[in-house]
C-alpha positions, -999 to +999 in steps of 0.1 A: -226+508+300-230+474+316-257+449+309-275+456+342-278+493+333-291+485+298-317+462+312-328+488+338-331+514+311-352+491+289-375+483+318-378+520+327-387+528+291-414+501+289-428+512+323-430+548+311-447+538+279-473+518+298-479+548+321-482+572+291-507+548+275-528+546+307-526+584+311-537+589+274-566+565+277-577+583+309-576+617+292-594+604+262-622+589+283-625+621+303-627+642+271-654+618+257-675+620+288-674+658+288-684+660+251-713+636+258-724+657+288-723+690+268-741+675+238-774+673+258-770+705+277-785+738+263-779+761+245-780+739+213-758+756+186-776+745+154-759+772+133-724+758+142-737+723+135-749+733+100-717+751+093-697+719+102-719+697+080-714+722+051-677+723+058-673+685+058-694+681+026-675+708+009-642+694+019-649+657+010-675+654-017-651+659-047-627+633-034-656+610-026-668+614-062-634+604-076-627+576-052-662+560-056-664+562-094-630+545-099-636+520-070-668+509-086-653+506-121-622+488-110-641+464-087-665+455-115-637+449-139-618+427-114-649+406-106-655+402-144-619+389-149-625+363-121-661+352-130-660+351-168-641+318-167-672+301-151-697+321-171-712+339-141-703+375-151-740+385-149-736+386-111-712+415-113-740+440-106-753+425-073-718+416-060-704+452-066-736+468-052-736+447-020-699+452-014-703+490-019-734+492+004-721+471+033-683+477+032-666+499+006-688+530+009-687+535+047-650+524+051-635+543+022-657+574+030-644+571+065-608+571+054-614+601+031-631+621+059-605+611+084-578+624+061-595+657+052-618+666+080-602+649+109-570+667+101-588+700+097-606+696+131-573+690+149-556+719+130-584+744+137-588+736+174-550+732+179-543+766+164-569+781+188-553+763+217-518+776+210-530+811+205-550+810+237-583+816+219-598+786+238-589+802+271-605+835+259-638+815+252-637+801+287-631+836+302-662+849+283-683+821+299-685+799+267-678+763+273-651+753+248-663+716+246-698+726+237-688+754+213-659+737+195-661+699+200-698+690+200-707+707+166-678+690+149-686+655+163-723+658+155-714+672+121-692+643+113-719+618+125-745+634+102-722+640+072-708+605+070-741+587+061-747+613+035-712+610+020-715+572+022-748+573+003-731+595-024-702+570-025-727+541-031-746+559-059-715+570-077-697+537-072-727+519-087-726+542-116-689+534-122-696+497-120-726+500-144-704+519-169-679+491-170-705+462-167-730+474-193-712+498-216-677+481-217-682+445-209-716+445-227-737+427-200-774+430-207-786+461-188-819+445-177-801+414-164-775+436-147-801+457-127-827+429-121-802+407-103-794+435-079-830+436-066-829+398-063-800+398-039-800+432-021-822+441+009-827+470+032-806+455+060-775+457+038-781+494+033-788+499+070-756+481+079-736+506+058-754+536+072-749+525+108-712+519+101-709+554+085-725+570+115-702+552+140-671+561+119-682+597+118-684+598+156-649+582+159-634+606+134-650+636+152-640+626+187-604+618+177-599+649+156-612+672+184-594+654+211-561+658+192-568+695+187-576+701+224-544+684+235-520+702+212-488+714+229-457+732+217-468+758+193-469+753+155-449+721+157-474+707+181-503+716+158-486+697+130-481+667+153-517+668+165-529+670+129-508+640+119-520+620+149-557+628+141-553+614+106-533+583+116-555+573+146-587+582+127-578+558+098-566+530+121-597+533+142-620+531+112-603+499+100-602+482+134-637+491+145-650+480+111-640+444+118-658+443+152-688+463+139-692+439+109-693+409+133-718+426+156-742+438+129-742+404+112-758+390+143-785+417+148-795+426+112 
């Protein structure tokens, strides 16, 4: 193959990749608009919504418990190692609590939910897609976006602040265990400094982030499920893409959301 043919093939590959990206963005935008439209159109399926909230809590709460307790404990110990040299280790309590409330709780909860529930959404809907159950719903006059996507997206939006709150409480308990019981910081001093430095806007920032991350995980998981192609192999591919894009989106959006919320809160 000569140089000209190699260059032409490369240009063709790049052009095809750009076209695929534009097509994917267009499909995702169309899917998002359809789910928004059907969210506000009756009938409202509250039973399906509660089932999804229970499903996501049941799937994630144990991992949230493990992740948050060790995160709080390790974070408190690392701060102690850094601050004991300048005799400021009494600030471990407020530093850990603020970090948990504003950043660690919503982001790590988002990564856990993306790994567990985002994958489950894509697998469930993808399996229905390849077995033509979604087509059967449409034949019966049931809108598949309203029946399958909307409850999962809203369920993720409502579950994430709850799971983030659990992460914050358990993470604080883990840091308290290390700070008060292991490092022997005075308990009154440890807790009093938290109220001196914490305020409600920090908690609100974490809850807003958790809600936005829940929406992103829900919309990406359901979109991947609805776009599964190629049987069981396609379901596996869609599940993997839901996890990968869910986690990447949480981390990228967190940066911009932090900058935005810092200006308005």
